[in-house]
C-alpha positions, -999 to 999 in steps of 0.1 A, spaced: 0 0 1 15 34 -10 0 60 15 -8 96 7 -13 126 28 -48 138 39 -49 172 18 -23 195 38 -17 178 66 12 157 75 -13 125 80 -3 95 65 -36 79 50 -42 48 25 -58 60 -9 -89 42 2 -106 45 29 -129 18 47 -165 33 51 -181 21 81 -216 22 76 -220 -12 66 -209 -25 99 -236 -22 126 -262 -41 146 -289 -47 120 -316 -42 147 -305 -10 159 -313 22 137 -325 22 104 -299 3 86 -315 -33 83 -290 -44 57 -260 -39 81 -235 -65 88 -233 -79 124 -201 -80 146 -196 -115 138 -198 -106 98 -179 -73 101 -150 -84 119 -132 -103 90 -137 -73 66 -121 -52 90 -92 -74 96 -89 -81 58 -87 -42 53 -56 -39 78 -38 -69 65 -39 -51 29 -27 -19 44 -58 2 47 -53 23 77 -82 49 71 -116 39 89 -146 62 88 -177 59 106 -203 81 123 -220 81 157 -255 76 142 -245 48 122 -268 20 132 -273 40 166 -238 38 178 -231 2 171 -210 8 141 -187 27 163 -186 2 191 -179 -27 164 -152 -10 144 -133 1 178 -133 -32 193 -121 -48 160 -92 -19 154 -81 -29 193 -78 -64 182 -64 -62 150 -45 -29 145 -17 -6 159 -37 23 171 -7 45 166 -10 32 126 -45 38 121 -67 66 111 -98 68 128 -127 90 115 -160 97 132 -190 121 124 -214 143 145 -245 160 137 -274 133 134 -298 129 165 -288 105 187 -317 105 211 -353 120 214 -358 154 233 -340 185 231 -299 184 225 -303 151 212 -282 161 183 -271 189 158 -239 211 162 -244 231 191 -217 234 218 -239 209 241 -241 185 216 -204 185 202 -191 180 236 -216 154 247 -211 134 215 -171 135 213 -173 118 248 -200 93 237 -178 84 203 -149 81 220 -164 56 247 -180 35 221 -148 33 201 -125 25 231 -99 51 224 -91 85 241 -88 104 205 -102 101 171 -78 112 143 -102 132 122 -136 146 136 -160 157 110 -195 177 113 -218 155 92 -239 184 79 -242 219 86 -268 227 112 -288 260 101 -303 260 136 -270 269 153 -246 299 149 -218 285 128 -191 305 154 -204 284 181 -199 250 163 -164 262 151 -152 274 186 -166 239 199 -148 221 175 -115 241 184 -120 230 219 -120 195 210 -89 195 189 -70 216 221 -85 191 245 -68 162 226 -98 143 218 -95 150 181 -61 155 158 -78 172 131 -115 182 120 -133 179 87 -168 188 71 -190 168 52 -216 180 24 -225 214 22 -225 245 -2 -194 258 -12 -201 290 1 -207 278 35 -175 258 36 -156 291 27 -171 312 51 -164 283 78 -127 282 68 -129 322 70 -141 325 107 -117 296 117 -85 315 103 -97 348 115 -104 336 153 -71 314 149 -93 283 154 -84 249 143 -92 246 106 -109 219 84 -85 198 67 -110 177 49 -142 177 30 -164 146 30 -186 153 -2 -210 132 -25 -189 127 -57 -192 101 -83 -197 93 -120 -234 99 -112 -230 129 -95 -205 156 -106 -222 187 -92 -191 193 -66 -169 198 -97 -184 235 -98 -174 251 -70 -167 225 -40 -137 206 -56 -120 240 -69 -124 255 -34 -107 225 -19 -83 226 -45 -73 259 -39 -75 257 -3 -53 224 -5 -84 205 17 -85 170 10 -117 156 -5 -125 124 6 -159 114 -12 -183 93 2 -206 69 -21 -179 66 -48 -200 39 -64 -233 58 -63 -243 31 -36 -236 2 -58 -257 17 -87 -224 16 -109 -215 -18 -101 -244 -37 -115 -269 -37 -140 -298 -7 -142 -323 -27 -131 -307 -53 -108 -321 -48 -71 -302 -55 -39 -313 -60 -5 -300 -26 4 -315 -8 -27 -347 -23 -22 -348 -4 16 -325 24 12 -349 53 9 -319 79 11 -303 62 -16 -336 65 -37 -334 99 -37 -300 103 -49 -299 79 -81 -322 70 -108 -339 100 -118 -322 111 -154 -316 91 -184 -282 99 -188 -275 79 -154 -283 47 -173 -258 55 -199 -230 62 -177 -238 28 -158 -237 11 -192 -205 28 -201 -189 16 -170 -198 -17 -178 -186 -17 -214 -153 -5 -203 -149 -32 -172 -158 -58 -196 -130 -46 -223 -105 -45 -195 -116 -76 -181 -118 -60 -145 -150 -54 -124 -172 -24 -128 -162 -13 -93 -127 -11 -102 -135 15 -129 -159 37 -111 -135 40 -80 -103 47 -106 -125 75 -118 -128 90 -86 -96 85 -75 -79 102 -104 -90 135 -95 -60 151 -81 -80 168 -51 -92 134 -42 -72 119 -13 -93 88 -5 -126 78 -17 -146 62 12 -161 28 3 -181 2 21 -179 -34 21 -199 -62 24 -180 -90 9 -141 -98 6 -143 -90 -29 -155 -57 -23 -122 -49 -6 -102 -66 -32 -121 -41 -59 -113 -12 -40 -77 -19 -38 -72 -31 -72 -87 1 -85 -54 19 -73 -36 2 -98 -60 12 -131 -50 42 -148 -80 50 -175 -72 62 -209 -85 98 -222 -108 80 -243 -120 59 -213 -128 89 -195 -145 107 -225 -167 78 -225 -175 76 -190 -179 113 -189 -198 123 -221 -231 113 -212 -236 135 -180 -261 159 -177 -265 186 -148 -281 172 -116 -299 191 -85 -282 191 -55 -282 159 -36 -272 144 -2 -275 177 19 
């Protein structure tokens, strides 16, 4: 595994991040398709043995059980000093007032709860899962700065927002001498390239790492257009993201054609396209089977030709903002 830096930081990360939303108690939260702990652990171990050191989860994944499963597995299989562990805050973790969001109260409570579930005294990357329009951004940013200064997080990142919002946050952080965001976890794949308009150029200019979520469009890019999986049948959020434009189907077919010609999986082609963008440090990929991890790692060795890139990109048509 050849490691890269996370944006403009000195942090070494694998160029593939293992997204851990797949891991969690299927009886907790709303991810009935998630893998139990016994099913999850072999995949986490496989990732570590392959050299993947970047793991991304969130407090809301399977009602906190993703963090619990990942934390126990990393303790058993990995050297904590080599691992880059990321989690997120924003979603509601309980009913009633102050159960979620990005208030100072919520952030300081949730970082402690996440650390307890993960079984560690710090996370490497603490990310705001979305923008909270009900809380002054200055309050959020100051609380995040205090999390870093307390030693509970080494770096902070953001996810899925408008570029003007991200720019405003960066300006306020610098103006006040607060810890700055070092990464942007945004929605970016062959079926949704709207981030190329403003967010990715902003990240390039600021030397901020892009670590895209859903680089395989929730599996849409890896299977025939009409094929239905257990997850796609029950994933209401995913249904809102894809499948509403005819161009999407043409792109899926282009991925399949190139993969067949090369004799590789569709996932390898779709991931290779995301990774070729110089702003991207590591796409965040989920895995339910060992082959999913194998494909993610193999994608790092694929260099797409200009003709292949044109074939993949030409059918794209503008999309509405989706994912935040």
